[in-house]
N, C-alpha and C positions, 0 to 999 in steps of 0.2 A: 357573432362574438365580438365583444368589445376589445379594441386595440388602440393604444397599449392597455396592458392589464393594470388592475388596481390592486396593489399589494398593501393597502393601508390596514387591512384586517389580518395580517400575519400575526401569529401568536407571539407574544413577547418571549416565551421560552426558546423560540428559535433563534432570537437574537443572542440570548445567552449561549445557546449551542454553538452558534456561529463564532462567538468570541473564544470559546473553548477550541474550536477547530484552528483559529488563527494562532492561538497559544502553542498548539502542537505543531503547526507548520513552522512556527518560530524555532521550536526545539529541533526540528530537522535542519533548519537553516544554520543553526549554531553548531550542528555536528559537521558541517562541511569544513574541509573536503572529506567526503565519505569514501572509504576504500572502494576501488572499482569493483573488486570481487564481491563485496557485499551488495552494492547496487545491482550487479548483474544477477545475483541469485534472488534477490527479492523481486526484481522486475520480471524474471522468468516464472517465478511462482505466481504473481499477480496476473501475468499474461494468460497463464493456463486457467486460472480460475475465472478470469474475465471472459475468455472464449467459452468455457464450459457453462458458466451461468447465463450468459447472454443468449447462447444457442439453446439452452435447455428452456429458457423462458419461452421461446418461439417453437418448442416441440422436439428439438433434437434429443435423441435417446442415449447419446454417449454418455457414460459416466464421467466423473472427474478423472479417475485413473485411466480410463480408456482415452479421454481426450489428451492426456499426458502422453501416452504411448503413441498416439497418432502424430502428435506434434514433435515429440523428441526422438521418437525411435522409428517413425515412418511405418509403423505396424498397421495392417489392415485388420480391423475387428470383425470377426465372423458374426453374421447375423444382422450386421448393421448396413444400412444402404449406402451406396456410393455418394449420394447427395449429402448424407450426413458427414461423411469423411471430408468432402469438399467444404462443407460449412465450417468445420473446424480449421482446416488449413487456410481457407480464405480469410476467416476472421483474424487469425494470427498474423497473416500478411498485412491485413488492414491496420492492425494495432502498430505494426512496424512503420507503416506509412504515417499514421498519426503521430507517433513519437518523433519522426523525422521533421514534422511540421512544427513540433512544440517548441517554440521560442518566446520569450517574454513579449516581444513586439509583433507577434504574429497577428495578422489581420484575417478574419474569416472571410472566405469568398465561396460562391456557388461551384466554381470549378473544382475546388478540393472536396466539396460535399459529394459531387458527382464521381469523383475519383474514388473516394471511399466506398461509395455504393457499388461501383464497378468491381472493386476488389471483393466485396461481400457476395456478390452473385456470379463471379467468374466461373465458368464451366458448369454453372447450374442453370442459369437463364441468361445466356449471353446476349440474347436479343434486347432484353430489357436492362441489362447491367449498365448502370451510369446514365440512364435515360429517364427523364420525367414522364410520368404517365400521361396518356393521351385520351383517356376514357374515364368514366366514373368508377367509383369503388365503394363498397360497403364494408363495415367492419363488425364482425360478429361479436355481440356482447357490449358493444360501445353505445353510448347514449347520444351520439351525434352522427351526422353523415358528412364526410369529407367534402370540401368545396368542388365545384365544377372544375374539370381539368383544364379548361381554357384559362381559369384564374390562377392555376398553381404556379407558373413561372414568376408572375409579379408578386405573388403572396410569398414565395420563397426569397425573392430578392429584398422584399420588405423586411423580412424576418432577419436576414443577414445584416442589412443596413441597421436595423434597430439594435441588434446584438453588438455590433461594432461601435455604434455611437452611444449606446446606453443612456438615452436621455433622462431616464428616471433614476439614474444614479443607483442602480441596484448593486448589492454586493455580489461577489463571485458566486455564492450559492444560489441567491435569488435569480441571477441571471441564467444560471445553468438550468434552473427549474423551468423558467419561463421559456426559454429556448426549447428545452425538451418537449414541453406540453404543446407549444405552438407548432412545432415541427410535426408532431404526431397528428395534431388536428388538420394540418394542411395535407398530410399524407402524400408527399410528392411522388412516390413510387408505387408500382403495382405490388411489389414484394420487397422485403428487406429493410422496411422503414425502421422497425424496432432496433435491429442491430446497428443500422447506420446512425440513428439518433444518439444512441448510448455511446458510440465511438466519438462523435462530434461534440457531445456534451462533455466528454472527459477531456477532449482537446482543449476546450475552454477552461476547464478546472486545472489541467496540468500546465497551461500557458501562464496561469496565475500562481504557480508554484506548489500546487496540491498533487498528490498522487491520484490515481484513477479511482472513481467511486463505482464500485462493483455491486450492482443490485442482485441480491441472491435469488436464484431460482425458487427457493423455499418461500420468498416473499412475492411470488408471482400474482397471486390474487390481490394482495394489498397493493401492489404496484399498479394493476389495472384499475382497481377501485379508486386510487389516488389520481389517476389520470382522468377518470370520469368525474370526480369531484372538481378537478381543475377546469373541466369544461363548463362548470357552473360557477367559475370565478373563485373557487376555494382552493388555494394553492398549498395550504398548510400540510396536508398529508404527503404531497409529492416532494416538497422541499425537505420535510422531515426525513423521508425515506432516503433521499439523496445525501442528506447530511450524515445519517447514521452509516451509510455505506462509505462515505468518505472518511468518517472517524475510524471505521474498521481498518481501512488501508493505512491511515496515519499511524494507528497503533501497532500494525504489523511492521512498518518501517522502524518505529521508535524502539519497540521491543527487541528487534533484531540487532540493532545498532548499539543498544544499551541494556545489558542484561539486568541492571538494577530497576529497570522499569517493567521487567517481565513478571508483574504481580497480578495480571488479569486472570481470574479464575471464574468457574461457573458459580452464579449466584448462590445456588444451593450449597456449594461447597463453602463459600464465604460465611454463610449463615450458621453452618455446622461448626466451622473451626473457631469462630468468634462468639458463638452462642449469641447471635444478634436477636434483638427483641422485634425483628421484623419479618414478616412471612415472605416466601419466595414469590408468591403471586403479586404482592404489593410492590416489591423491588423490581420485578420483571415489568410491571406496568410502568413504573417510573422511567425504566430504561426505554420501553416502547415509545413513550412520549418525548424522549430526548432530554428529560430532566436530569437523569442520572448519567455520569460518564461510564459508558458501557458499550459494548459492540457485540454482534451476533455471530456465532459460529454454528452452522447447521441450524438447529431449533433452540439452542441454548443462548442465553444472554451471559456475557462475561463482564465482570467489573472488578474493582478493588476495594479493599477495606477503607483505604483513603478516600476514595471517591464516595462511598456510602457515608463515612463520617462527615466529609465537607458539605454533603447535600443537607444533612440534618442539623449541621451546626451553622451553616452558612446563612 
């Protein structure tokens, strides 16, 4: 694998999308100081969604509602394994730790990565929690084989150093994407790599003033396909997926803090209300490609009349 990676072939549309994310982050910045109660409610909602989706991607069977009950009420869900309960509680604790680290001048280090991993696997695989693997692994469905265990410590240190120095002057989104992919490729742990990398990736984004990018479990196949493409030096799909997840979180914050922005509706509803001359399939395609200001809830794409108008008139 070439290192550092070449991002010269990133789609121009991703630069437009990143500019849109910066504008939305600016809206949040201008809203400060944000009432503490509002911040707390949004943060709690996103933490539950983050825990549910990240665990679900890895095969956890707790539903979103069950995850909420486990985390907020301490309820044990009948028919669900003890491991799955631990996965929910552990991930929530790991989020708290990541948030405690999140400061504008934060410098990533291996020690914190190991600490996050230790929280993720606590009471599940205590022997391996917070410890770099010492043997080879294979990943089912992946188009690569992770490097030899002997090389892993140096490769991880190299990735941390690259991320902190950012010698290629990547923007926040690109850096998060490169870190995410390279970490998965190194695969430093026997288990818990996916949860850990999504937590650390969001630490990098949150350090730069963004909310967490929550990759939805519905996008699991798309997510793994994007990682496989990145193994062949095509980062477009992975960075687009992270950008769309980030835009969804930004919209949740903005819509909660300002009711006048709460205009996002399912694309099918927008077409019906305004009798738009565009088909749902076409507008959804624009949303999937990041060309249209939109975000995903479940399997539906949500957008606004203004976003559609601006795209076709812009």
